C-alpha positions in Angstrom: -26.3 74.4 31.7 -26.5 72.8 35.3 -24.3 70.5 37.2 -25.4 67.9 39.8 -23.2 66.1 42.2 -23.8 62.5 43.3 -22.0 60.0 45.4 -21.9 56.4 44.1 -20.3 53.4 45.7 -17.0 52.5 44.0 -15.4 49.1 43.4 -14.1 49.3 46.9 -17.1 48.8 49.3 -15.7 51.4 51.8 -15.2 54.2 49.3 -17.6 56.4 47.3 -16.9 58.0 43.9 -18.0 61.6 43.3 -19.8 61.9 40.0 -20.4 65.2 38.3 -23.3 65.1 35.8 -23.8 67.8 33.3 -27.4 68.4 32.0 -27.5 69.9 28.5 -30.7 70.9 26.8 -29.4 70.9 23.2 -29.4 67.4 21.8 -28.9 64.1 23.7 -25.3 63.3 22.6 -23.9 65.4 25.3 -24.7 62.7 27.8 -21.4 61.0 26.8 -19.8 63.1 29.7 -21.6 61.0 32.2 -18.8 58.6 32.4 -16.1 61.3 32.1 -16.4 62.4 35.7 -15.6 59.1 37.2 -12.9 59.3 39.9 -10.1 57.0 40.4 -9.9 53.9 38.1 -13.3 54.5 36.6 -12.5 58.0 35.4 -10.1 56.8 32.7 -12.6 54.3 31.3 -15.4 56.7 31.1 -13.4 59.3 29.3 -12.1 56.9 26.7 -15.4 55.4 26.0 -17.5 58.5 26.2 -15.3 60.7 23.9 -15.3 58.8 20.7 -18.9 57.7 21.0 -20.2 61.2 21.6 -18.9 62.9 18.5 -16.7 61.1 16.0 -18.6 58.1 14.7 -18.6 58.9 10.9 -15.0 60.0 10.7 -13.1 56.9 12.1 -15.3 54.4 10.3 -14.7 56.1 7.0 -10.9 55.9 7.6 -11.1 52.3 8.4 -12.8 51.6 5.1 -10.0 53.2 3.3 -7.5 51.1 5.1 -9.3 47.9 3.9 -8.9 48.8 0.4 -5.2 49.1 0.9 -5.0 45.5 2.3 -6.9 44.2 -0.7 -4.1 45.5 -2.9 -1.5 43.5 -0.9 -3.3 40.2 -1.3 -3.0 40.6 -5.1 0.8 40.7 -4.7 0.8 37.4 -2.8 -1.2 35.7 -5.6 1.4 36.8 -8.1 4.2 35.2 -6.2 2.5 31.8 -6.0 2.2 31.5 -9.8 5.8 30.5 -10.3 6.0 27.2 -8.3 5.8 24.0 -10.4 8.7 22.7 -12.3 8.6 19.8 -14.7 9.7 16.5 -13.2 11.7 14.0 -15.2 10.7 10.3 -15.1 13.6 8.2 -14.3 15.0 6.1 -17.2 14.2 2.4 -16.7 16.1 -0.5 -18.5 14.8 -4.1 -18.4 17.3 -6.9 -18.4 16.6 -10.7 -18.6 17.2 -12.7 -15.4 18.9 -16.0 -15.4 15.5 -17.7 -15.2 13.7 -17.4 -18.5 10.5 -15.3 -18.2 11.9 -13.4 -15.2 13.4 -9.8 -15.7 15.2 -7.1 -13.7 14.1 -3.5 -14.1 17.0 -1.1 -13.4 16.8 2.5 -12.7 18.8 5.2 -10.9 16.5 4.7 -7.9 16.3 1.0 -7.5 16.5 -2.5 -9.2 13.3 -4.5 -9.0 12.3 -8.0 -10.1 9.4 -8.1 -12.7 7.7 -10.3 -15.2 6.2 -9.5 -18.6 2.5 -8.8 -18.2 0.4 -11.6 -19.8 -2.6 -9.3 -19.7 -1.4 -5.8 -20.4 -3.2 -3.0 -18.6 -4.4 -5.3 -15.8 -2.9 -5.6 -12.2 -3.6 -8.3 -9.6 -2.5 -7.0 -6.2 -1.8 -3.2 -6.9 1.7 -3.8 -8.1 3.4 -1.1 -10.3 3.5 -1.4 -14.0 6.6 -0.7 -16.1 6.4 0.2 -19.8 9.5 0.0 -22.0 9.8 0.8 -25.7 10.2 -2.2 -27.9 13.6 -2.2 -29.5 13.5 -1.4 -33.3 9.8 -0.3 -33.3 8.2 3.1 -33.2 5.7 3.7 -30.4 5.2 0.1 -29.5 5.7 -0.8 -25.8 6.2 -3.8 -23.6 4.5 -3.8 -20.2 6.1 -5.5 -17.1 4.7 -6.1 -13.6 6.8 -5.5 -10.6 7.2 -8.7 -8.4 7.0 -7.8 -4.7 9.1 -10.4 -2.7 7.2 -9.5 0.4 4.0 -10.7 -1.1 5.3 -13.8 -3.0 7.4 -16.5 -1.5 8.6 -17.5 -5.0 9.7 -14.0 -5.6 11.5 -14.0 -2.2 13.3 -17.3 -3.2 14.4 -15.8 -6.5 15.9 -12.7 -4.9 17.4 -15.0 -2.2 19.5 -16.8 -4.9 17.7 -20.1 -5.5 19.5 -22.1 -8.2 16.4 -23.2 -10.2 12.7 -22.7 -10.1 11.9 -25.4 -12.8 9.4 -23.0 -14.5 10.0 -21.5 -17.9 7.9 -20.5 -21.0 5.7 -23.4 -22.1 5.8 -25.3 -18.7 2.8 -26.8 -17.1 2.6 -26.2 -13.4 0.3 -27.5 -10.7 0.0 -24.9 -8.1 -1.2 -26.1 -4.6 -2.4 -23.4 -2.3 -3.1 -20.7 -4.9 -4.8 -18.3 -2.4 -6.0 -15.1 -4.2 -3.7 -15.5 -7.1 -0.7 -13.1 -6.3 2.1 -15.6 -7.1 -0.1 -17.5 -9.6 -0.3 -14.4 -11.7 3.5 -14.1 -12.0 3.7 -17.8 -12.8 1.2 -17.2 -15.4 3.6 -14.5 -16.9 6.5 -16.9 -16.9 4.9 -19.8 -18.6 3.3 -17.6 -21.2 0.5 -18.5 -23.7 2.1 -21.9 -24.5 2.1 -23.0 -20.9 -0.6 -23.5 -18.3 -1.1 -23.0 -14.5 -3.5 -25.4 -12.7 -4.3 -23.4 -9.5 -5.8 -25.3 -6.7 -7.4 -23.4 -3.7 -9.8 -24.8 -1.0 -11.0 -21.6 0.6 -13.9 -20.0 -1.1 -13.1 -16.4 -0.2 -9.7 -16.2 -1.8 -11.1 -18.6 -4.5 -13.3 -15.7 -5.7 -10.2 -13.5 -6.2 -8.5 -16.4 -8.0 -11.5 -16.7 -10.4 -11.3 -12.9 -11.2 -7.6 -13.3 -12.0 -8.3 -16.1 -14.2 -10.9 -14.1 -16.3 -8.0 -12.0 -17.9 -5.5 -14.8 -18.0 -6.5 -17.7 -20.2 -3.4 -19.9 -19.2 -4.8 -20.2 -15.6 -7.2 -23.0 -14.8 -8.7 -22.3 -11.3 -9.8 -25.2 -9.2 -11.6 -24.7 -5.9 -11.0 -28.0 -4.3 -9.1 -29.6 -1.4 -5.5 -30.6 -2.4 -5.9 -33.6 -0.2 -8.3 -35.2 -2.6 -6.7 -35.0 -6.1 -9.2 -37.5 -7.6 -11.8 -34.8 -7.4 -9.9 -32.7 -10.1 -8.2 -35.5 -11.9 -10.3 -34.8 -15.1 -9.0 -31.1 -15.2 -5.3 -31.6 -14.7 -3.0 -33.4 -17.2 0.5 -34.5 -16.4 2.7 -31.5 -15.4 6.4 -30.5 -15.3 6.4 -28.9 -11.9 4.4 -28.9 -8.6 4.6 -25.7 -6.6 3.1 -26.1 -3.1 2.2 -23.5 -0.5 -0.5 -25.1 1.5 0.8 -24.5 5.1 -0.6 -27.6 6.5 1.2 -30.1 9.0 0.8 -33.0 6.3 2.2 -30.9 3.5 4.8 -33.4 2.4 2.0 -36.1 2.2 -0.2 -33.8 0.1 2.6 -33.1 -2.4 3.4 -36.7 -2.7 -0.2 -37.7 -3.3 -0.6 -35.1 -6.1 2.8 -36.1 -7.6 1.5 -39.7 -7.8 -1.3 -38.6 -10.1 0.0 -35.6 -12.0 3.8 -35.2 -11.9 5.9 -36.6 -14.7 8.8 -39.0 -14.0 11.8 -36.8 -13.5 9.5 -33.7 -12.8 10.3 -31.3 -10.0 8.6 -29.9 -6.9 9.2 -26.5 -5.3 7.8 -26.4 -1.8 7.4 -23.4 0.5 7.7 -24.6 4.2 6.3 -22.5 7.1 7.9 -23.9 10.3 5.1 -22.8 12.7 2.4 -24.4 10.7 4.2 -27.8 10.7 5.3 -27.8 14.4 5.1 -24.7 16.5 7.1 -26.3 19.4 10.2 -27.3 17.5 12.9 -25.1 16.1 12.7 -24.0 12.5 15.8 -26.0 11.5 14.4 -29.2 13.0 11.1 -28.8 11.1 12.8 -28.2 7.8 15.0 -31.3 8.2 11.9 -33.4 9.1 10.1 -32.2 6.0 13.0 -33.1 3.8 13.1 -36.5 5.2 9.3 -36.9 4.5 9.9 -35.8 0.9 12.4 -38.6 0.5 9.8 -41.0 1.7 7.5 -39.6 -1.0 10.0 -40.6 -3.8 11.6 -37.1 -4.1 15.3 -36.5 -4.3 16.0 -33.2 -2.4 18.0 -30.8 -4.5 18.1 -27.5 -2.6 17.0 -25.9 0.7 16.9 -22.0 1.0 15.6 -19.8 3.9 13.5 -16.8 2.9 15.0 -14.2 5.2 14.6 -11.2 5.3 11.3 -11.4 3.3 9.8 -14.2 5.4 10.6 -15.4 8.9 11.0 -19.1 9.7 10.2 -20.0 6.1 12.3 -22.2 3.7 12.0 -23.1 0.0 12.8 -26.8 -0.8 13.2 -28.2 -4.4 13.3 -31.8 -5.4 13.2 -34.2 -8.3 10.5 -36.8 -8.5 11.8 -40.4 -8.9 8.9 -42.8 -8.5 10.8 -45.8 -9.7 14.1 -45.3 -7.8 
């Protein structure tokens, strides 16, 4: 065995580290001591690294493998704890009561009370509304399906929750609906009038008109009409005399459009229910002034105004106006 001494520059440029190298003839692993002789800071590193690498590779790795087996056992315990999570959830009991308007209902539960109508096409929804199934009294297994009526998506629903005195629609009624859009409110009117009634839904825009046609496929009491409500003669052959005109056309000449359709289709003594959006009539005037002006226009169209109701908090600057048609007065 021989020792050699060398001087190497350390990390500090002005100092040198003295390195003692041991040359061994037996095997090559003894070279691990090369780093052991480092002086100063380097000596500690060399000793730590060189020692384990030189002799004890097999031993420590075997011990580590044994330790991993122990961790596997612990994971099994965690899996067992997760198994006991889920608990059965009880569905809240729902009772359905009739509203003061025939064909409209209130579904009551511990969570909330909601407006609904009896589904004319069971199993089908129109705008993603919730369905409520209730056991039929005195029957075994038979159920009645209702559809929740969202007042934020329907101005007629907002008016009912707002306390309107009469909507002039009931089972068996014939309704001319101007401004049907995609059929959201039309579908609930279809539920109200039932199989004995009919809804003649007029919509001018073709894109929502396609949705209206799809709604009418499952509801045989809806007659979709893709036409301009300003020209009632174009659909005169499709619409008979009706009991009620519902209008939601959002046009500056809305009162004139309603009066023109009433002249051709509304019975003497029939009624109108009109949704007025102030900003669509006159965006410069106040909402109250716009509503008053529209009521006066309805008088000129042979309507006797019966009620005016604002639709807050469901719609801003909207009002629902009802009137009776008296063409000979």
